[in-house]
C-alpha positions as a Markdown table, in Angstrom:
| # | Residue | x | y | z |
|---|---|---|---|---|
| 1 | Unk | 82.9 | -5.2 | 57.5 |
| 2 | Unk | 85.9 | -6.5 | 55.1 |
| 3 | Unk | 84.2 | -9.8 | 54.6 |
| 4 | Unk | 80.8 | -8.5 | 54.2 |
| 5 | Unk | 82.1 | -5.8 | 50.9 |
| 6 | Unk | 83.9 | -8.5 | 49.4 |
| 7 | Unk | 81.3 | -10.8 | 49.4 |
| 8 | Unk | 78.6 | -8.5 | 47.6 |
| 9 | Unk | 81.0 | -7.0 | 45.5 |
| 10 | Unk | 82.1 | -10.1 | 43.8 |
| 11 | Unk | 79.3 | -12.4 | 43.8 |
| 12 | Unk | 76.0 | -10.3 | 42.9 |
| 13 | Unk | 77.0 | -8.2 | 40.5 |
| 14 | Unk | 78.2 | -10.9 | 38.5 |
| 15 | Unk | 74.9 | -12.8 | 39.3 |
| 16 | Unk | 73.6 | -9.8 | 37.9 |
| 17 | Unk | 75.2 | -9.5 | 34.5 |
| 18 | Unk | 74.7 | -13.3 | 33.9 |
| 19 | Unk | 71.1 | -12.8 | 34.2 |
| 20 | Unk | 71.6 | -9.9 | 31.5 |
| 21 | Unk | 74.2 | -11.1 | 28.9 |
| 22 | Unk | 75.9 | -14.3 | 27.9 |
| 23 | Unk | 79.1 | -13.8 | 26.2 |
| 24 | Unk | 81.8 | -14.2 | 28.6 |
| 25 | Unk | 83.3 | -11.0 | 28.0 |
| 26 | Unk | 80.1 | -8.9 | 28.7 |
| 27 | Unk | 79.6 | -10.0 | 31.5 |
| 28 | Unk | 83.1 | -9.0 | 32.9 |
| 29 | Unk | 82.3 | -5.7 | 32.0 |
| 30 | Unk | 79.2 | -5.6 | 32.8 |
| 31 | Unk | 80.8 | -7.2 | 36.1 |
| 32 | Unk | 83.1 | -4.5 | 36.4 |
| 33 | Unk | 80.7 | -1.9 | 36.4 |
| 34 | Unk | 78.1 | -3.0 | 38.1 |
| 35 | Unk | 80.8 | -3.6 | 41.6 |
| 36 | Unk | 82.5 | -0.1 | 40.6 |
| 37 | Unk | 79.0 | 1.2 | 40.6 |
| 38 | Unk | 78.1 | -0.3 | 44.4 |
| 39 | Unk | 81.3 | 0.9 | 45.6 |
| 40 | Unk | 81.8 | 4.3 | 44.5 |
| 41 | Unk | 77.4 | 4.8 | 45.0 |
| 42 | Unk | 78.5 | 3.3 | 48.8 |
| 43 | Unk | 81.2 | 5.4 | 49.9 |
| 44 | Unk | 80.3 | 8.5 | 48.5 |
| 45 | Unk | 77.1 | 9.0 | 50.8 |
| 46 | Unk | 79.2 | 8.4 | 53.9 |
| 47 | Unk | 81.7 | 11.4 | 53.5 |
| 48 | Unk | 80.5 | 13.0 | 55.7 |
| 49 | Unk | 78.3 | 11.3 | 58.1 |
| 50 | Unk | 79.2 | 8.6 | 60.4 |
| 51 | Unk | 77.0 | 5.5 | 59.2 |
| 52 | Unk | 79.6 | 2.7 | 58.1 |
| 53 | Unk | 80.4 | 2.2 | 54.1 |
| 54 | Unk | 78.7 | -1.9 | 54.1 |
| 55 | Unk | 75.1 | -0.7 | 54.4 |
| 56 | Unk | 75.2 | 1.6 | 51.1 |
| 57 | Unk | 77.3 | -0.4 | 49.1 |
| 58 | Unk | 75.4 | -4.2 | 49.9 |
| 59 | Unk | 72.1 | -2.1 | 49.7 |
| 60 | Unk | 73.1 | -0.8 | 46.5 |
| 61 | Unk | 74.8 | -4.1 | 45.0 |
| 62 | Unk | 72.1 | -6.8 | 45.3 |
| 63 | Unk | 69.7 | -4.3 | 44.1 |
| 64 | Unk | 71.6 | -4.8 | 40.4 |
| 65 | Unk | 70.4 | -8.2 | 40.3 |
| 66 | Unk | 66.5 | -7.8 | 41.3 |
| 67 | Unk | 66.7 | -5.1 | 38.7 |
| 68 | Unk | 68.1 | -6.9 | 35.8 |
| 69 | Unk | 66.7 | -10.2 | 36.5 |
| 70 | Unk | 62.9 | -8.0 | 35.9 |
| 71 | Unk | 65.1 | -7.0 | 32.3 |
């Protein structure tokens, strides 16, 4: 599970940020914003359930890329 969260916590938000902007500083800021949003957005629904966190986090994280690619 840790590998899945690590794998979707870094490259997916970074790839989405690169699709939206070019300056390195903005890419870094968007990367952090996308990663934090996917982690917090994935943890909150699992607080009251027995479903693992990783499916939520990976779904939210990977959703950023198609959304940014079409923008």
